[in-house]
N, C-alpha and C positions, 0 to 999 in steps of 0.2 A: 309670533314666529319663534321657533325653537332655536336656541343658540347651538352652533356646532361645538363639539368637544375639541378643545385645543390640541394640536398635534403633540405637544410636549407632555400631555397627560398620559400616565402609564397605560399600556395595553394589557399587560399580564400582571395582575396584582397578587396572584397567588401561585408563583412558580412551584412546580411539583418536583419532588425527588423520588424516583422509583428505584428500588433495589434491583440488582442484577448486573451481569457483565455487559449486556448490550444496551445501547442508547434507547431510551423510551420517551414517549410523549404521553402526558396525562391528558386525556380528552373525554368529552362527554358526548353522548348520542342525543342530538336535538333535531327533531323533525327528519329523522333518517340520515343525518349527516354527523360525522364526528367533528366536534368543535374543540379546538385547543385554545385556552385563554378565554377572555370575555367576549360575548356577543356584542354587537354595536349597541343594543339596547341596555345590556348590563353595564357596559363602559359608560354610557350616558348617565345612567343612574348613579354610578360611583362618582363620576365627575360632578354631577349636580349636588351630591352630598358634600363633597370636598369644597366646591365653590361656595355653597351656602355657609359652611363652617368658616371658611376664610373670611367671608363678608362679616360674619358675626364676631370673629376674633379681632377685627380692626379696632373696635371700641374697647375690647378687653385689653389689647396691647397698649393702647393709648392711656387707659386708666392705670395699668401696671407701671408704665413709664413715668407717669405723673406721681404715683404713689411712692416709687423708689427711684428718684432722680439720680441717685448715686450709681445705679446700674447702667451699663452700656445698653445700647439697643440689642446687641447680640445676646447679652445676658437675659434681657427681657424675652426675646424670642426663644431662647433655649428653655426658659422656665415654662413658656407656653407649650413648647414641643413636649417636654416631659409630662405635662398635664394631659395632652392629647394621647401620648403613648400609654399613659397609665389607664386611660379609659378604653383603649383599644377600639376606638371608633373607626380608625383607618389602618390600612396595611402600612408596612414600612415604606414602600415606594410611594404610596399615596401621601403619607406624612411628609416625605421629602418634597413632593410637588406642592403640597399645601403650604409649607413654610416658605418656599420660593414665591408662591402666589401672594402670601400674606405680606412678605417683605415688599413686593411690588405695589400692592394696594396701599401700604403705609408710606411708600416712597422712601424707605430706609435703605 
């Protein structure tokens, strides 16, 4: 059974800014329809990547916390966040969600 994407997972991970005086939406033509933001399939794929990464980072966070006991949990999570951002695996809003999810999994 496929898990549903949590409601708090971002829907639009790449907001667009288009030049001009009038408001515009950046869309894509998919199967004859203009789509703004992620399709449900794309959103599931992005969530699946972020959830998998969060699960993998639980062990990393615990090892970091053990290795550097002088650091607070917030410092440990911030170090992990900088590492994720440096690799550019996720968008900014996905990284925000990922860090909340990681904190929840760690029960920190």
